[in-house]
C-alpha positions as CSV (number, residue, x, y, z in Angstrom):
1,M,-42.4,83.5,-15.6
2,F,-39.3,85.5,-14.6
3,H,-38.8,86.4,-18.2
4,L,-42.3,87.8,-18.5
5,A,-41.7,89.8,-15.2
6,L,-38.6,91.3,-16.8
7,H,-40.6,92.4,-19.8
8,L,-42.8,94.5,-17.5
9,G,-40.2,95.4,-14.8
10,I,-37.4,96.7,-17.0
11,P,-39.7,99.1,-19.0
12,L,-41.2,100.3,-15.7
13,L,-37.7,100.9,-14.3
14,I,-36.5,102.8,-17.4
15,A,-39.7,104.9,-17.6
16,Y,-39.5,106.1,-14.0
17,A,-35.7,106.3,-13.7
18,F,-34.9,108.2,-16.9
19,F,-38.0,110.2,-17.8
20,P,-39.7,113.1,-16.0
21,R,-42.6,112.1,-13.7
22,V,-45.1,113.9,-16.0
23,E,-44.2,111.6,-18.9
24,S,-43.1,108.4,-17.2
25,G,-46.5,106.8,-17.2
26,K,-46.9,107.5,-20.9
27,I,-43.4,106.3,-21.7
28,F,-44.1,103.1,-19.7
29,L,-47.3,102.4,-21.7
30,I,-45.4,102.9,-25.0
31,L,-42.6,100.6,-23.9
32,I,-45.2,98.0,-22.9
33,A,-47.0,98.4,-26.2
34,T,-43.9,97.2,-27.9
35,L,-44.7,93.7,-26.5
36,L,-47.0,93.5,-29.5
37,V,-43.9,92.5,-31.5
38,D,-44.6,89.1,-30.2
39,V,-47.6,88.8,-32.5
40,D,-45.2,87.0,-34.9
41,H,-45.3,84.1,-32.4
42,L,-48.8,83.3,-33.8
43,L,-47.1,82.2,-37.1
44,A,-45.2,79.4,-35.4
45,D,-46.3,75.9,-34.8
46,P,-46.6,75.4,-31.9
47,I,-47.3,79.0,-30.9
48,H,-45.3,78.6,-27.7
49,D,-42.3,76.3,-27.4
50,P,-40.4,76.9,-24.2
51,S,-37.3,75.3,-25.7
52,R,-37.3,77.6,-28.8
53,C,-35.2,80.7,-29.1
54,S,-37.3,83.5,-30.6
55,I,-34.2,85.4,-31.8
56,G,-33.6,84.4,-35.4
57,F,-36.7,82.3,-35.5
58,H,-39.8,84.5,-35.6
59,P,-40.0,87.1,-38.4
60,L,-40.0,90.2,-36.2
61,H,-37.2,88.7,-34.2
62,Q,-34.8,88.4,-37.1
63,F,-31.5,90.4,-37.3
64,V,-32.6,92.8,-40.0
65,P,-35.7,94.0,-38.1
66,I,-33.6,94.1,-34.9
67,G,-31.2,96.4,-36.8
68,I,-34.1,98.6,-37.8
69,Y,-35.3,98.7,-34.1
70,G,-31.8,100.0,-33.2
71,L,-31.9,102.6,-35.9
72,M,-35.3,103.8,-34.6
73,T,-33.6,104.8,-31.4
74,L,-31.7,107.5,-33.3
75,F,-34.7,109.5,-34.3
76,N,-36.9,111.6,-31.9
77,K,-40.2,110.5,-33.3
78,T,-39.4,106.7,-33.1
79,R,-36.9,106.7,-30.2
80,I,-39.2,105.4,-27.4
81,V,-40.8,102.7,-29.6
82,G,-37.3,101.7,-30.8
83,L,-36.0,101.6,-27.2
84,G,-38.9,99.3,-26.2
85,L,-38.2,97.0,-29.1
86,V,-34.5,96.9,-28.5
87,I,-35.1,96.2,-24.8
88,H,-37.5,93.4,-25.8
89,M,-35.0,91.8,-28.1
90,L,-32.2,92.0,-25.5
91,L,-34.4,90.3,-22.9
92,D,-35.3,87.6,-25.4
93,F,-31.6,87.2,-26.3
94,G,-30.8,86.9,-22.6
95,D,-33.5,84.3,-22.2
96,C,-32.0,82.3,-25.1
97,V,-28.5,82.5,-23.6
98,S,-29.8,81.4,-20.2
99,M,-31.5,78.4,-21.7
100,G,-28.2,77.5,-23.5
101,L,-29.7,78.0,-26.9
102,L,-27.2,80.6,-27.9
103,P,-23.5,81.0,-27.0
């Protein structure tokens, strides 16, 4: 549950701390929309396994897509979406580390 709260709280903090008030709500919604990357969990059986690390397991959580998400942050048109995806992957990675699934 804490992990899910971070997926909402961190984007909220970033949107309101680093973007102008006029745009912060819009930025927050874009960052939250990147949670749709978890659609790849529907391909797994079981869909949710609390003891499974999503990094390296699900197709959109592989290292090549993660690299693409990082590259997206370099371009104005994709920067916010890339930022949301990178944040998502970092939070998932942190979850894997905290569960002892990654070193």
